[in-house]
Short mmCIF file of the C-alpha atoms (twelve columns), coordinates in Angstrom:
data_MODEL
# 
_entry.id   MODEL 
# 
loop_
_atom_site.group_PDB 
_atom_site.id 
_atom_site.type_symbol 
_atom_site.label_atom_id 
_atom_site.label_alt_id 
_atom_site.label_comp_id 
_atom_site.label_asym_id 
_atom_site.label_seq_id 
_atom_site.Cartn_x 
_atom_site.Cartn_y 
_atom_site.Cartn_z 
_atom_site.pdbx_PDB_model_num 
ATOM 1   C CA . MET A 1   0.161   0.106  -0.127  1 
ATOM 2   C CA . PRO A 2   1.357   3.555  -0.839  1 
ATOM 3   C CA . VAL A 3   2.436   5.391  2.189   1 
ATOM 4   C CA . PHE A 4   1.101   9.100  1.879   1 
ATOM 5   C CA . SER A 5   2.650   12.285 3.309   1 
ATOM 6   C CA . LYS A 6   0.341   15.045 4.933   1 
ATOM 7   C CA . ALA A 7   1.461   17.391 1.972   1 
ATOM 8   C CA . ASP A 8   -0.157  14.486 0.041   1 
ATOM 9   C CA . ILE A 9   -3.339  14.212 2.107   1 
ATOM 10  C CA . GLU A 10  -3.523  18.035 2.248   1 
ATOM 11  C CA . ALA A 11  -3.142  18.229 -1.718  1 
ATOM 12  C CA . TRP A 12  -6.143  15.608 -2.204  1 
ATOM 13  C CA . ILE A 13  -8.274  17.490 0.169   1 
ATOM 14  C CA . THR A 14  -8.272  20.534 -1.126  1 
ATOM 15  C CA . PRO A 15  -9.207  20.398 -5.067  1 
ATOM 16  C CA . ILE A 16  -10.363 16.974 -5.287  1 
ATOM 17  C CA . ALA A 17  -12.434 15.556 -1.845  1 
ATOM 18  C CA . THR A 18  -16.140 16.422 -2.614  1 
ATOM 19  C CA . GLY A 19  -18.592 16.190 0.471   1 
ATOM 20  C CA . GLU A 20  -18.118 13.901 3.257   1 
ATOM 21  C CA . PHE A 21  -15.435 11.388 3.723   1 
ATOM 22  C CA . HIS A 22  -13.721 8.482  5.887   1 
ATOM 23  C CA . TYR A 23  -10.385 9.001  6.758   1 
ATOM 24  C CA . LYS A 24  -9.467  5.671  5.384   1 
ATOM 25  C CA . SER A 25  -10.674 6.793  2.030   1 
ATOM 26  C CA . VAL A 26  -8.194  9.687  1.709   1 
ATOM 27  C CA . CYS A 27  -5.976  9.445  -1.637  1 
ATOM 28  C CA . GLY A 28  -8.395  7.206  -2.998  1 
ATOM 29  C CA . LEU A 29  -7.634  4.697  -0.351  1 
ATOM 30  C CA . ASP A 30  -11.322 2.885  -0.483  1 
ATOM 31  C CA . ARG A 31  -11.079 1.834  2.825   1 
ATOM 32  C CA . ALA A 32  -8.171  -0.463 2.365   1 
ATOM 33  C CA . VAL A 33  -6.717  -2.461 5.065   1 
ATOM 34  C CA . LEU A 34  -3.957  0.239  6.974   1 
ATOM 35  C CA . THR A 35  -1.208  -0.883 9.050   1 
ATOM 36  C CA . PRO A 36  -1.929  0.351  12.966  1 
ATOM 37  C CA . HIS A 37  0.996   2.806  11.854  1 
ATOM 38  C CA . ASP A 38  -0.476  4.213  8.970   1 
ATOM 39  C CA . ASP A 39  -4.037  4.389  10.448  1 
ATOM 40  C CA . SER A 40  -2.413  6.465  13.327  1 
ATOM 41  C CA . LYS A 41  -0.862  8.248  11.223  1 
ATOM 42  C CA . ILE A 42  -3.621  9.208  9.161   1 
ATOM 43  C CA . ARG A 43  -5.621  10.344 11.810  1 
ATOM 44  C CA . LYS A 44  -3.026  12.489 13.495  1 
ATOM 45  C CA . TYR A 45  -2.856  14.519 9.934   1 
ATOM 46  C CA . LEU A 46  -6.523  14.812 9.527   1 
ATOM 47  C CA . TRP A 47  -6.836  15.917 13.222  1 
ATOM 48  C CA . GLU A 48  -4.563  18.354 12.586  1 
ATOM 49  C CA . PHE A 49  -6.112  19.474 9.773   1 
ATOM 50  C CA . SER A 50  -9.374  20.097 11.741  1 
ATOM 51  C CA . HIS A 51  -7.560  21.884 14.711  1 
ATOM 52  C CA . GLY A 52  -4.964  24.231 13.440  1 
ATOM 53  C CA . GLU A 53  -5.269  27.696 12.863  1 
ATOM 54  C CA . HIS A 54  -6.687  27.457 9.304   1 
ATOM 55  C CA . PRO A 55  -8.522  24.188 9.289   1 
ATOM 56  C CA . ILE A 56  -9.405  22.647 5.789   1 
ATOM 57  C CA . VAL A 57  -11.465 19.802 7.157   1 
ATOM 58  C CA . GLU A 58  -13.985 19.412 10.010  1 
ATOM 59  C CA . SER A 59  -15.343 16.349 11.889  1 
ATOM 60  C CA . VAL A 60  -19.015 15.703 10.962  1 
ATOM 61  C CA . GLY A 61  -21.826 13.015 11.377  1 
ATOM 62  C CA . ARG A 62  -22.570 10.381 14.023  1 
ATOM 63  C CA . ASN A 63  -19.631 8.243  13.242  1 
ATOM 64  C CA . ASP A 64  -15.912 8.653  14.269  1 
ATOM 65  C CA . GLY A 65  -13.697 9.521  11.136  1 
ATOM 66  C CA . ARG A 66  -15.746 11.036 8.899   1 
ATOM 67  C CA . TYR A 67  -14.732 14.650 7.469   1 
ATOM 68  C CA . ARG A 68  -15.488 17.130 5.414   1 
ATOM 69  C CA . PRO A 69  -13.533 19.721 3.312   1 
ATOM 70  C CA . ILE A 70  -14.237 23.264 4.446   1 
ATOM 71  C CA . GLU A 71  -14.877 25.853 1.924   1 
ATOM 72  C CA . ASN A 72  -13.139 28.903 1.584   1 
ATOM 73  C CA . GLY A 73  -12.878 31.862 -0.977  1 
ATOM 74  C CA . VAL A 74  -16.321 32.414 -1.540  1 
ATOM 75  C CA . ALA A 75  -16.819 35.492 -4.038  1 
ATOM 76  C CA . PRO A 76  -19.880 37.847 -3.456  1 
ATOM 77  C CA . LEU A 77  -22.360 37.452 -5.847  1 
ATOM 78  C CA . ASP A 78  -22.511 40.200 -8.999  1 
ATOM 79  C CA . PHE A 79  -26.318 41.506 -9.581  1 
ATOM 80  C CA . THR A 80  -24.953 43.404 -12.532 1 
ATOM 81  C CA . ILE A 81  -25.120 39.977 -14.337 1 
ATOM 82  C CA . LEU A 82  -28.212 38.269 -14.547 1 
ATOM 83  C CA . ARG A 83  -29.494 35.225 -16.695 1 
ATOM 84  C CA . PRO A 84  -32.967 34.728 -18.104 1 
ATOM 85  C CA . ARG A 85  -35.359 34.236 -15.301 1 
ATOM 86  C CA . ASP A 86  -37.391 31.660 -16.732 1 
ATOM 87  C CA . PHE A 87  -35.784 27.832 -17.394 1 
ATOM 88  C CA . PRO A 88  -37.895 27.193 -20.503 1 
ATOM 89  C CA . VAL A 89  -38.859 23.533 -19.325 1 
ATOM 90  C CA . ILE A 90  -42.353 22.045 -20.559 1 
ATOM 91  C CA . LEU A 91  -44.107 19.972 -18.131 1 
ATOM 92  C CA . PRO A 92  -46.734 17.173 -18.332 1 
ATOM 93  C CA . PHE A 93  -50.690 18.300 -17.297 1 
ATOM 94  C CA . ASP A 94  -49.743 22.132 -18.884 1 
ATOM 95  C CA . LEU A 95  -48.124 22.926 -15.251 1 
ATOM 96  C CA . ARG A 96  -46.156 25.968 -16.793 1 
ATOM 97  C CA . ARG A 97  -49.468 27.503 -17.093 1 
ATOM 98  C CA . TYR A 98  -49.720 27.991 -13.209 1 
ATOM 99  C CA . VAL A 99  -45.879 27.615 -11.896 1 
ATOM 100 C CA . PHE A 100 -43.126 29.565 -12.705 1 
ATOM 101 C CA . ILE A 101 -39.853 27.650 -13.182 1 
ATOM 102 C CA . TYR A 102 -36.276 29.352 -12.395 1 
ATOM 103 C CA . PRO A 103 -33.257 28.165 -13.447 1 
ATOM 104 C CA . ASP A 104 -30.954 26.500 -10.936 1 
ATOM 105 C CA . THR A 105 -33.860 24.628 -8.766  1 
ATOM 106 C CA . THR A 106 -35.741 21.344 -8.140  1 
ATOM 107 C CA . ILE A 107 -38.889 19.711 -9.193  1 
ATOM 108 C CA . ILE A 108 -40.198 16.937 -6.761  1 
ATOM 109 C CA . VAL A 109 -42.455 14.334 -7.950  1 
ATOM 110 C CA . ALA A 110 -43.154 12.013 -5.170  1 
ATOM 111 C CA . GLY A 111 -45.491 9.313  -5.842  1 
ATOM 112 C CA . SER A 112 -46.826 6.280  -4.492  1 
ATOM 113 C CA . LYS A 113 -46.182 3.236  -5.838  1 
ATOM 114 C CA . SER A 114 -47.551 2.656  -9.319  1 
ATOM 115 C CA . SER A 115 -49.083 6.137  -9.401  1 
ATOM 116 C CA . GLY A 116 -47.211 7.622  -12.392 1 
ATOM 117 C CA . LYS A 117 -44.079 9.225  -11.272 1 
ATOM 118 C CA . THR A 118 -41.805 7.439  -13.629 1 
ATOM 119 C CA . GLY A 119 -44.194 8.095  -16.452 1 
ATOM 120 C CA . PHE A 120 -44.386 11.774 -15.682 1 
ATOM 121 C CA . ILE A 121 -40.308 12.177 -16.039 1 
ATOM 122 C CA . TYR A 122 -40.541 10.303 -19.288 1 
ATOM 123 C CA . GLN A 123 -43.397 12.255 -20.565 1 
ATOM 124 C CA . THR A 124 -40.973 15.418 -19.650 1 
ATOM 125 C CA . TYR A 125 -38.111 13.956 -21.579 1 
ATOM 126 C CA . ASP A 126 -40.624 13.609 -24.412 1 
ATOM 127 C CA . LEU A 127 -41.885 17.184 -24.361 1 
ATOM 128 C CA . ASN A 128 -38.515 18.572 -23.986 1 
ATOM 129 C CA . ARG A 129 -35.998 16.402 -25.997 1 
ATOM 130 C CA . GLU A 130 -35.875 18.411 -29.237 1 
ATOM 131 C CA . ARG A 131 -35.484 21.748 -27.209 1 
ATOM 132 C CA . MET A 132 -32.745 20.891 -24.749 1 
ATOM 133 C CA . ASN A 133 -29.985 19.104 -23.282 1 
ATOM 134 C CA . ILE A 134 -31.386 16.316 -21.182 1 
ATOM 135 C CA . ILE A 135 -29.919 13.438 -18.630 1 
ATOM 136 C CA . LEU A 136 -31.644 10.670 -17.050 1 
ATOM 137 C CA . LEU A 137 -30.325 9.616  -13.936 1 
ATOM 138 C CA . SER A 138 -31.990 6.287  -13.868 1 
ATOM 139 C CA . ASN A 139 -31.823 3.551  -10.448 1 
ATOM 140 C CA . MET A 140 -32.941 1.265  -13.382 1 
ATOM 141 C CA . GLU A 141 -35.662 -0.653 -11.335 1 
ATOM 142 C CA . GLY A 142 -36.982 -2.852 -13.777 1 
ATOM 143 C CA . GLY A 143 -34.025 -2.915 -15.952 1 
ATOM 144 C CA . LYS A 144 -33.038 -1.660 -19.096 1 
ATOM 145 C CA . GLU A 145 -35.355 -4.017 -21.169 1 
ATOM 146 C CA . GLN A 146 -38.682 -2.197 -19.305 1 
ATOM 147 C CA . MET A 147 -37.311 1.193  -19.736 1 
ATOM 148 C CA . PHE A 148 -36.852 0.456  -23.653 1 
ATOM 149 C CA . ASP A 149 -39.988 -1.075 -23.997 1 
ATOM 150 C CA . ARG A 150 -41.899 1.895  -22.002 1 
ATOM 151 C CA . PHE A 151 -40.179 4.096  -24.358 1 
ATOM 152 C CA . LYS A 152 -40.940 2.504  -27.265 1 
ATOM 153 C CA . ALA A 153 -44.712 2.640  -26.030 1 
ATOM 154 C CA . MET A 154 -43.921 6.439  -26.371 1 
ATOM 155 C CA . GLY A 155 -42.816 6.142  -29.841 1 
ATOM 156 C CA . ILE A 156 -39.329 6.872  -28.771 1 
ATOM 157 C CA . ASP A 157 -36.580 4.107  -29.742 1 
ATOM 158 C CA . LEU A 158 -33.499 4.359  -27.464 1 
ATOM 159 C CA . ALA A 159 -31.094 2.201  -29.506 1 
ATOM 160 C CA . THR A 160 -31.431 5.303  -32.232 1 
ATOM 161 C CA . LEU A 161 -31.069 8.117  -29.721 1 
ATOM 162 C CA . PRO A 162 -27.980 9.893  -28.489 1 
ATOM 163 C CA . LYS A 163 -27.124 8.184  -24.988 1 
ATOM 164 C CA . PHE A 164 -28.692 9.765  -22.497 1 
ATOM 165 C CA . VAL A 165 -29.810 7.280  -19.880 1 
ATOM 166 C CA . TYR A 166 -27.420 6.720  -16.833 1 
ATOM 167 C CA . PRO A 167 -27.362 3.928  -14.515 1 
ATOM 168 C CA . VAL A 168 -27.200 5.756  -10.977 1 
ATOM 169 C CA . PHE A 169 -28.334 4.341  -7.566  1 
ATOM 170 C CA . ASP A 170 -26.706 6.711  -5.034  1 
ATOM 171 C CA . HIS A 171 -25.000 10.007 -4.661  1 
ATOM 172 C CA . PHE A 172 -27.172 11.568 -7.657  1 
ATOM 173 C CA . HIS A 173 -25.189 14.656 -6.795  1 
ATOM 174 C CA . ASP A 174 -22.501 13.832 -7.902  1 
ATOM 175 C CA . HIS A 175 -23.500 13.386 -11.427 1 
ATOM 176 C CA . ILE A 176 -24.585 17.125 -11.509 1 
ATOM 177 C CA . LYS A 177 -22.022 18.816 -13.602 1 
ATOM 178 C CA . GLU A 178 -23.688 20.201 -17.186 1 
ATOM 179 C CA . LYS A 179 -24.607 23.868 -17.877 1 
ATOM 180 C CA . ASP A 180 -27.967 24.441 -19.496 1 
ATOM 181 C CA . THR A 181 -29.252 20.703 -18.749 1 
ATOM 182 C CA . LEU A 182 -32.742 19.388 -18.001 1 
ATOM 183 C CA . TYR A 183 -31.817 16.558 -15.149 1 
ATOM 184 C CA . LEU A 184 -34.436 13.957 -14.621 1 
ATOM 185 C CA . ILE A 185 -33.694 11.677 -11.487 1 
ATOM 186 C CA . ASP A 186 -36.007 8.626  -11.495 1 
ATOM 187 C CA . TYR A 187 -35.639 7.986  -8.705  1 
ATOM 188 C CA . ILE A 188 -34.360 8.550  -5.122  1 
ATOM 189 C CA . ASP A 189 -35.187 5.403  -3.139  1 
ATOM 190 C CA . ALA A 190 -36.186 5.254  0.491   1 
ATOM 191 C CA . PRO A 191 -33.264 4.145  2.424   1 
ATOM 192 C CA . GLU A 192 -33.553 0.832  4.973   1 
ATOM 193 C CA . GLY A 193 -34.348 1.164  8.237   1 
ATOM 194 C CA . ASP A 194 -35.617 4.780  9.700   1 
ATOM 195 C CA . ASP A 195 -32.911 7.268  8.309   1 
ATOM 196 C CA . PHE A 196 -35.369 8.893  5.977   1 
ATOM 197 C CA . TYR A 197 -33.769 12.152 6.768   1 
ATOM 198 C CA . LEU A 198 -31.096 11.188 4.599   1 
ATOM 199 C CA . ILE A 199 -33.346 11.630 1.338   1 
ATOM 200 C CA . GLY A 200 -34.069 15.169 2.409   1 
ATOM 201 C CA . ALA A 201 -30.225 15.642 2.330   1 
ATOM 202 C CA . GLN A 202 -29.521 14.175 -0.922  1 
ATOM 203 C CA . VAL A 203 -32.295 16.430 -2.497  1 
ATOM 204 C CA . LYS A 204 -30.214 19.382 -0.896  1 
ATOM 205 C CA . LYS A 205 -27.072 18.415 -2.142  1 
ATOM 206 C CA . ILE A 206 -28.644 18.102 -5.736  1 
ATOM 207 C CA . ASP A 207 -30.040 21.471 -5.300  1 
ATOM 208 C CA . ARG A 208 -26.733 22.767 -4.277  1 
ATOM 209 C CA . LYS A 209 -25.147 21.243 -6.988  1 
ATOM 210 C CA . LEU A 210 -27.283 22.803 -9.743  1 
ATOM 211 C CA . GLN A 211 -26.159 26.508 -8.270  1 
ATOM 212 C CA . GLY A 212 -24.577 28.446 -11.377 1 
ATOM 213 C CA . LEU A 213 -25.318 25.805 -13.705 1 
ATOM 214 C CA . ASN A 214 -28.477 27.275 -15.544 1 
ATOM 215 C CA . SER A 215 -29.896 23.675 -14.972 1 
ATOM 216 C CA . ILE A 216 -32.677 22.477 -13.304 1 
ATOM 217 C CA . ALA A 217 -33.418 18.788 -11.673 1 
ATOM 218 C CA . ILE A 218 -36.727 16.789 -11.848 1 
ATOM 219 C CA . ILE A 219 -36.614 14.382 -8.750  1 
ATOM 220 C CA . GLY A 220 -38.915 11.102 -8.203  1 
ATOM 221 C CA . LEU A 221 -39.682 10.417 -4.600  1 
ATOM 222 C CA . GLN A 222 -41.224 7.650  -2.955  1 
ATOM 223 C CA . LYS A 223 -44.328 8.227  -0.731  1 
ATOM 224 C CA . PRO A 224 -47.028 6.546  1.239   1 
ATOM 225 C CA . VAL A 225 -50.178 6.338  -0.382  1 
ATOM 226 C CA . MET A 226 -52.482 8.933  0.079   1 
ATOM 227 C CA . ARG A 227 -50.256 11.157 1.710   1 
ATOM 228 C CA . ASP A 228 -48.525 14.422 0.212   1 
ATOM 229 C CA . MET A 229 -45.242 14.072 1.461   1 
ATOM 230 C CA . ALA A 230 -42.533 11.934 0.153   1 
ATOM 231 C CA . PHE A 231 -40.420 9.667  2.494   1 
ATOM 232 C CA . GLY A 232 -38.419 12.076 4.709   1 
ATOM 233 C CA . GLY A 233 -41.168 14.798 5.104   1 
ATOM 234 C CA . GLU A 234 -40.562 18.403 5.007   1 
ATOM 235 C CA . GLN A 235 -36.980 17.857 4.485   1 
ATOM 236 C CA . THR A 236 -38.053 17.227 0.999   1 
ATOM 237 C CA . LEU A 237 -39.787 20.326 0.540   1 
ATOM 238 C CA . LYS A 238 -37.703 23.385 1.583   1 
ATOM 239 C CA . VAL A 239 -35.628 23.872 -1.563  1 
ATOM 240 C CA . ALA A 240 -38.469 22.839 -4.427  1 
ATOM 241 C CA . SER A 241 -39.734 25.068 -6.533  1 
ATOM 242 C CA . LEU A 242 -42.445 22.948 -7.351  1 
ATOM 243 C CA . TYR A 243 -43.362 19.713 -5.233  1 
ATOM 244 C CA . LEU A 244 -45.981 17.394 -6.699  1 
ATOM 245 C CA . ALA A 245 -47.705 14.418 -5.168  1 
ATOM 246 C CA . MET A 246 -49.145 11.515 -7.148  1 
ATOM 247 C CA . ASP A 247 -51.177 8.696  -6.462  1 
ATOM 248 C CA . SER A 248 -53.346 6.385  -8.481  1 
ATOM 249 C CA . ASN A 249 -55.476 8.629  -11.080 1 
ATOM 250 C CA . LYS A 250 -54.181 12.076 -9.294  1 
ATOM 251 C CA . LEU A 251 -51.848 14.400 -9.661  1 
ATOM 252 C CA . LYS A 252 -51.743 17.746 -6.837  1 
ATOM 253 C CA . ILE A 253 -49.273 20.249 -6.728  1 
ATOM 254 C CA . VAL A 254 -48.486 20.605 -3.114  1 
ATOM 255 C CA . ASP A 255 -46.381 23.774 -3.278  1 
ATOM 256 C CA . ALA A 256 -45.270 25.972 -6.076  1 
ATOM 257 C CA . LYS A 257 -42.751 28.556 -4.608  1 
ATOM 258 C CA . VAL A 258 -43.873 31.113 -7.753  1 
ATOM 259 C CA . PRO A 259 -46.719 30.899 -9.424  1 
ATOM 260 C CA . ALA A 260 -47.006 31.909 -12.883 1 
ATOM 261 C CA . ASP A 261 -50.192 34.324 -12.784 1 
ATOM 262 C CA . LYS A 262 -49.545 36.392 -9.360  1 
ATOM 263 C CA . THR A 263 -53.439 36.628 -8.636  1 
ATOM 264 C CA . LEU A 264 -53.634 32.670 -8.872  1 
ATOM 265 C CA . HIS A 265 -51.751 30.274 -6.605  1 
ATOM 266 C CA . PRO A 266 -51.830 26.734 -7.725  1 
ATOM 267 C CA . LYS A 267 -51.352 25.387 -4.407  1 
ATOM 268 C CA . ASN A 268 -53.947 22.269 -4.057  1 
ATOM 269 C CA . MET A 269 -54.802 22.303 -7.506  1 
ATOM 270 C CA . ALA A 270 -55.162 18.357 -8.594  1 
ATOM 271 C CA . TRP A 271 -56.099 16.714 -11.815 1 
ATOM 272 C CA . SER A 272 -57.129 13.230 -12.145 1 
ATOM 273 C CA . PHE A 273 -56.047 10.960 -14.653 1 
ATOM 274 C CA . VAL A 274 -55.862 8.002  -16.846 1 
ATOM 275 C CA . TYR A 275 -53.173 5.981  -18.242 1 
ATOM 276 C CA . SER A 276 -52.280 4.421  -21.395 1 
ATOM 277 C CA . ASP A 277 -49.683 2.759  -23.038 1 
ATOM 278 C CA . GLU A 278 -48.071 0.776  -20.231 1 
ATOM 279 C CA . GLY A 279 -48.148 3.899  -17.662 1 
ATOM 280 C CA . THR A 280 -46.480 6.399  -20.049 1 
ATOM 281 C CA . ASN A 281 -49.012 8.821  -21.306 1 
ATOM 282 C CA . PHE A 282 -51.943 10.577 -19.068 1 
ATOM 283 C CA . LEU A 283 -55.536 10.498 -20.869 1 
ATOM 284 C CA . ASN A 284 -58.504 12.086 -19.958 1 
ATOM 285 C CA . ILE A 285 -56.765 14.616 -17.769 1 
ATOM 286 C CA . THR A 286 -59.582 16.741 -15.414 1 
ATOM 287 C CA . PRO A 287 -58.736 19.238 -13.248 1 
ATOM 288 C CA . PHE A 288 -60.275 20.225 -9.920  1 
ATOM 289 C CA . TYR A 289 -59.599 21.744 -6.543  1 
ATOM 290 C CA . GLY A 290 -58.196 20.302 -3.329  1 
ATOM 291 C CA . ASP A 291 -58.614 16.735 -2.518  1 
# 
């Protein structure tokens, strides 16, 4: 195993480490088996990096040995340079009539099982695929063949298109990098156990990675049947510019930060619908208010 000096570890932390890391992962160790001597040496260096006059890391988390880089050098915002306000995404259910979407924001689609959240995300791709760069980050539930067939039912042959689907199962924020892009995330799964708060933390990390990219992310989340909030509760609501809840044959606007019409706030607006084509299309859409 390579032996890393204090300078090697400092050079790795400053430009390379992103987010939290374990001390055994520095310099690409990937938690390799360390000798007691090297283990103690790395722990000593990280303690010094977190307790010096100008610390570059801090200890985080509930478990010993986890750190995060301290961000320095934040520049003030320049409000003399502004981008176009509106991100020109088209949404199913003609939602843009009611909600305004700024760049660098997130949209949450919280759906109970088989409610249509994947269909909503696929339809969003279809509505925008000739208008902007789109990246679909999918946990591949159902497999590659099922995804192919669902798009095929929409008249889209994935085999003939430029590759835009990436299999991602965790740490979705690591893949938010491109400017002027519509990111579709299908979906962030509920973690095992009771750590549902981690879902809200993942949404927040995605939102942070969007800042300055002039991109947006539409994120599918799981929720219990007939409850508006996804697993993770209000922590999933905080950063969303638009929050949707889907149950069987129903879509509801739970919250919208900016209405398209200042005289009509769309909160609690809802639509009934039926599926066709293996759940990829929404038909007989009928609007109504409340529950």
